[in-house]
C-alpha positions as CSV (number, residue, x, y, z in Angstrom):
1,M,33.7,-33.5,24.1
2,L,30.6,-35.3,24.6
3,V,29.2,-32.2,26.2
4,H,30.3,-30.2,23.0
5,R,28.5,-32.4,20.8
6,A,25.5,-32.5,23.0
7,Q,25.6,-28.8,22.7
8,S,26.1,-28.8,18.9
9,A,22.9,-30.6,18.2
10,F,20.9,-27.4,18.9
11,D,20.0,-25.4,15.6
12,S,18.5,-22.2,14.9
13,V,15.1,-22.9,13.2
14,V,12.5,-20.1,12.2
15,A,9.1,-21.1,13.5
16,G,5.7,-20.0,12.0
17,D,5.7,-16.6,13.3
18,P,8.4,-14.6,11.5
19,G,8.8,-12.3,14.4
20,F,9.1,-14.8,17.1
21,P,11.7,-17.7,16.1
22,L,12.2,-20.7,18.0
23,V,15.0,-22.9,18.3
24,S,14.8,-26.5,17.8
25,Y,16.8,-29.2,19.6
26,S,17.2,-33.2,18.9
27,L,16.1,-35.7,21.3
28,R,19.9,-37.1,21.2
29,P,20.8,-38.9,24.5
30,T,23.7,-37.4,26.4
31,S,26.3,-39.3,28.6
32,S,25.9,-39.5,32.0
33,A,29.0,-37.4,32.6
34,A,27.1,-34.5,30.7
35,K,24.2,-34.7,33.0
36,M,26.2,-34.9,36.3
37,S,28.4,-32.0,35.1
38,K,24.9,-29.6,34.5
39,L,23.5,-27.6,36.8
40,D,20.1,-27.9,38.4
41,Q,17.7,-25.4,36.9
42,I,17.5,-22.0,38.7
43,L,13.7,-21.1,37.8
44,V,10.6,-22.4,39.0
45,L,8.5,-23.6,35.9
46,D,4.4,-23.6,36.4
47,P,3.6,-26.3,35.1
48,P,6.6,-28.2,35.8
49,C,6.4,-31.0,33.3
50,D,3.5,-31.0,30.7
51,L,2.2,-28.2,28.6
52,K,-1.5,-29.0,27.9
53,F,-3.1,-28.0,25.0
54,K,-7.1,-28.2,24.7
55,G,-8.8,-28.7,21.6
56,P,-10.7,-28.5,19.0
57,F,-7.4,-27.8,17.3
58,T,-9.2,-25.9,14.3
59,D,-8.1,-22.5,15.9
60,V,-4.8,-21.4,17.7
61,V,-4.7,-23.0,20.9
62,T,-2.7,-21.2,23.5
63,T,-1.2,-22.3,26.8
64,S,0.7,-20.3,29.6
65,L,4.1,-21.3,31.0
66,K,5.4,-19.1,34.0
67,L,9.1,-18.8,35.0
68,K,9.8,-17.6,38.4
69,N,13.2,-16.7,39.1
70,P,13.8,-17.1,42.9
71,S,17.5,-16.3,43.2
72,D,19.0,-13.1,43.6
73,K,20.8,-12.8,40.4
74,K,19.3,-11.9,36.8
75,V,18.8,-15.2,34.9
76,C,18.8,-15.2,31.1
77,F,16.5,-17.9,29.3
78,K,15.8,-19.2,26.2
79,V,12.8,-21.5,24.9
80,K,13.3,-24.6,22.2
81,T,11.3,-27.0,20.7
82,T,11.5,-29.9,18.8
83,A,8.7,-28.7,16.6
84,P,9.4,-25.1,15.9
85,R,7.0,-25.2,12.8
86,R,4.0,-25.5,14.8
87,Y,4.5,-23.4,17.6
88,C,4.9,-19.5,18.2
89,V,6.1,-18.4,21.4
90,R,6.1,-14.9,23.1
91,P,8.5,-14.2,24.6
92,N,11.0,-16.8,23.4
93,S,13.6,-15.3,25.2
94,G,14.8,-12.7,27.7
95,V,16.3,-11.9,31.1
96,I,14.2,-12.4,34.4
97,D,15.1,-10.0,37.1
98,P,15.8,-11.7,40.6
99,G,12.3,-12.3,42.2
100,A,10.4,-11.6,39.0
101,T,8.1,-13.8,37.2
102,V,7.4,-14.1,33.2
103,V,4.4,-15.6,31.8
104,I,5.2,-17.1,28.4
105,S,2.2,-17.7,25.7
106,V,2.9,-21.0,23.8
107,M,0.5,-20.9,20.7
108,L,-0.3,-24.1,19.1
109,Q,-1.0,-23.5,15.4
110,P,-4.2,-25.2,13.9
111,F,-3.9,-28.7,12.6
112,D,-6.1,-32.0,12.0
113,Y,-6.0,-33.8,15.5
114,D,-5.7,-37.4,15.4
115,P,-6.8,-39.2,18.8
116,N,-4.5,-42.1,18.1
117,E,-1.6,-40.5,17.3
118,K,0.9,-39.8,20.2
119,S,2.2,-36.5,20.7
120,K,6.1,-36.6,20.6
121,H,6.7,-32.5,20.5
122,K,8.9,-31.2,23.7
123,F,9.8,-27.8,24.8
124,M,13.2,-27.1,26.7
125,V,13.8,-24.0,28.7
126,Q,17.3,-23.4,28.5
127,T,18.9,-20.7,31.2
128,I,22.0,-19.3,32.3
129,F,23.0,-16.5,35.0
130,A,23.3,-13.2,33.4
131,P,26.6,-11.1,33.4
132,S,26.7,-7.9,35.1
133,H,26.4,-6.3,31.9
134,V,24.3,-7.9,28.8
135,S,24.6,-6.1,25.7
136,D,24.4,-9.0,23.0
137,M,22.1,-11.8,23.8
138,D,23.0,-13.9,20.8
139,A,26.8,-13.5,21.8
140,L,26.0,-14.9,25.3
141,W,24.4,-18.0,24.2
142,K,27.0,-18.5,21.5
143,D,29.8,-17.9,23.9
144,A,28.2,-19.8,26.9
145,K,29.9,-22.8,28.6
146,P,28.0,-26.2,28.6
147,D,28.9,-26.4,32.2
148,D,27.1,-22.8,32.9
149,L,23.5,-23.8,31.0
150,M,20.7,-25.0,33.2
151,D,17.7,-26.7,31.3
152,S,14.3,-28.0,32.0
153,K,12.3,-30.1,29.5
154,L,8.4,-30.3,29.0
155,R,6.3,-32.6,27.2
156,C,3.2,-31.4,25.2
157,V,-0.2,-32.8,25.8
158,F,-3.2,-32.6,23.3
159,E,-6.7,-33.1,25.0
160,L,-10.1,-33.0,23.5
161,P,-12.9,-31.1,25.6
162,S,-15.3,-33.5,27.6
163,E,-19.0,-33.7,26.9
164,N,-19.5,-32.2,30.3
165,D,-17.2,-29.1,29.3
166,K,-19.1,-28.8,26.1
167,V,-22.4,-28.6,28.1
168,N,-20.9,-25.8,30.4
169,D,-19.9,-24.0,27.4
170,V,-23.1,-24.1,25.7
171,E,-24.9,-23.1,29.1
172,A,-22.3,-20.5,29.7
173,T,-23.0,-19.0,26.1
174,K,-26.6,-19.1,26.3
175,A,-26.6,-17.3,30.0
176,A,-24.3,-14.6,28.3
177,T,-26.6,-14.2,25.5
178,V,-29.6,-13.5,27.8
179,M,-27.8,-11.3,30.1
180,N,-26.8,-9.1,27.1
181,F,-30.2,-9.5,25.8
182,A,-31.6,-8.1,29.1
183,K,-29.5,-5.4,29.4
184,G,-30.0,-4.3,25.8
185,D,-34.0,-4.3,26.5
186,S,-33.6,-2.5,29.6
187,A,-31.2,0.2,27.9
188,V,-33.8,0.4,25.0
189,V,-37.0,0.9,27.5
190,S,-34.8,3.5,29.5
191,A,-34.0,5.4,26.5
192,S,-37.5,5.2,25.3
193,A,-38.7,7.0,29.0
194,D,-35.8,9.7,28.6
195,D,-37.0,10.5,25.1
196,A,-40.7,10.8,26.4
197,E,-39.6,13.0,29.1
198,M,-37.6,15.5,27.2
199,K,-40.1,15.9,24.7
200,K,-42.6,17.0,27.1
201,V,-40.2,19.5,28.6
202,L,-39.2,20.5,25.1
203,E,-43.0,21.1,24.5
204,K,-43.7,23.1,27.5
205,C,-40.7,25.2,27.1
206,K,-42.1,26.0,23.4
207,R,-45.3,27.0,25.0
208,L,-43.8,29.0,27.4
209,Q,-41.6,30.9,24.7
210,A,-44.6,31.3,22.6
211,E,-46.5,33.2,25.4
212,M,-43.5,35.3,26.3
213,N,-42.9,36.4,22.8
214,K,-46.9,37.3,22.6
215,L,-47.0,39.3,25.6
216,A,-43.7,41.2,24.4
217,E,-45.5,41.9,21.2
218,E,-48.4,43.1,23.4
219,N,-46.3,45.4,25.4
220,R,-44.3,46.9,22.4
221,Q,-47.9,47.5,20.8
222,L,-49.1,49.4,24.0
223,K,-45.8,51.3,24.5
224,D,-46.2,52.9,20.8
225,D,-49.6,53.7,21.8
226,G,-48.5,55.3,25.0
227,I,-45.8,57.6,22.9
228,R,-48.8,58.5,20.1
229,M,-51.2,59.7,22.8
230,R,-48.4,61.9,24.5
231,K,-47.9,63.6,21.3
232,M,-51.6,64.4,21.0
233,P,-53.2,68.0,22.3
234,R,-53.8,67.6,25.9
235,S,-57.2,67.6,27.2
236,D,-59.1,66.8,30.3
237,H,-60.7,63.8,28.4
238,M,-57.3,62.8,27.0
239,T,-55.4,63.2,29.9
240,S,-57.7,61.0,31.8
241,N,-57.5,58.3,29.1
242,S,-53.8,58.8,28.7
243,T,-53.7,58.0,32.3
244,T,-55.6,54.9,32.2
245,L,-53.6,53.8,29.3
246,L,-50.5,54.4,30.9
247,G,-51.5,52.7,34.2
248,R,-52.4,49.7,31.9
249,E,-49.2,49.8,30.2
250,A,-47.4,49.7,33.7
251,S,-49.2,46.7,34.8
252,T,-48.5,44.9,31.2
253,A,-45.0,45.9,31.3
254,S,-44.8,44.2,34.7
255,L,-46.5,41.1,33.5
256,P,-43.8,39.2,31.4
257,S,-41.1,40.0,33.9
258,L,-43.4,37.5,36.3
259,L,-43.8,35.3,33.3
260,V,-40.4,35.0,32.7
261,V,-39.6,34.2,36.5
262,I,-42.7,31.4,36.4
263,A,-41.4,29.8,33.0
264,A,-37.8,29.7,34.6
265,I,-39.3,27.8,37.5
266,F,-40.9,25.3,35.4
267,I,-38.0,24.8,33.1
268,G,-35.8,24.0,36.2
269,F,-38.1,21.8,37.6
270,F,-38.6,19.5,34.7
271,L,-35.1,19.5,33.6
272,G,-34.4,18.5,37.3
273,K,-36.6,15.7,37.0
274,F,-35.4,14.7,34.0
275,I,-31.5,14.6,35.0
276,L,-32.3,13.0,38.2
């Protein structure tokens, strides 16, 4: 009967985060008979006794609680607290496989911290061996026998950062800022050098393209002149001039091909230098 009364003291209360409700429990003492009938906690808790929260408490402060299952059976767990509106817990319940570990995030909501006020907040991790088939967790906890339940209690401890911690944090922030600034400068210099090389390569490509266009135009003009000369009446003088013109045309026609090869070599050289 005493055990039943002690278990009935647990009331379901929604925490600050609607998606992660916690369950509160009272600090009502249990009888020695109830203590003797309870099983030892099967899970290994880290930390085992105190949940430490380091300020300042003007923002959400998060600490971690590890639950390890060293047994060869699945274990169901549930997290309860005496101050459900001050904390959010993720996850606040679940099943741990044999040999597995679950990391629980306990988030303390912002509040006005008074160093002279002693924290009375406590957490309790309640566990039970999971049956072979778990379908309804709520029904499992509701129908659980008090003798099958195991629990561990943890005390909440609030700490303010020391002066050394503040100095170290400031120095770490300054060092990170300097490193980020140096990385930014090197990136800017590298980008500027790359842009300059690219501009040079593009300018050379434009000049080579203009020369190739000019030579192509001269080649086309010479071809037109050759066609007109071939259509004119033949004579020894014209034949001589035509032969000279055709020879010049042939030599000129081979010139653009040579320039194309040279241009390709230059472009490949500068692009390879830029990429490497």
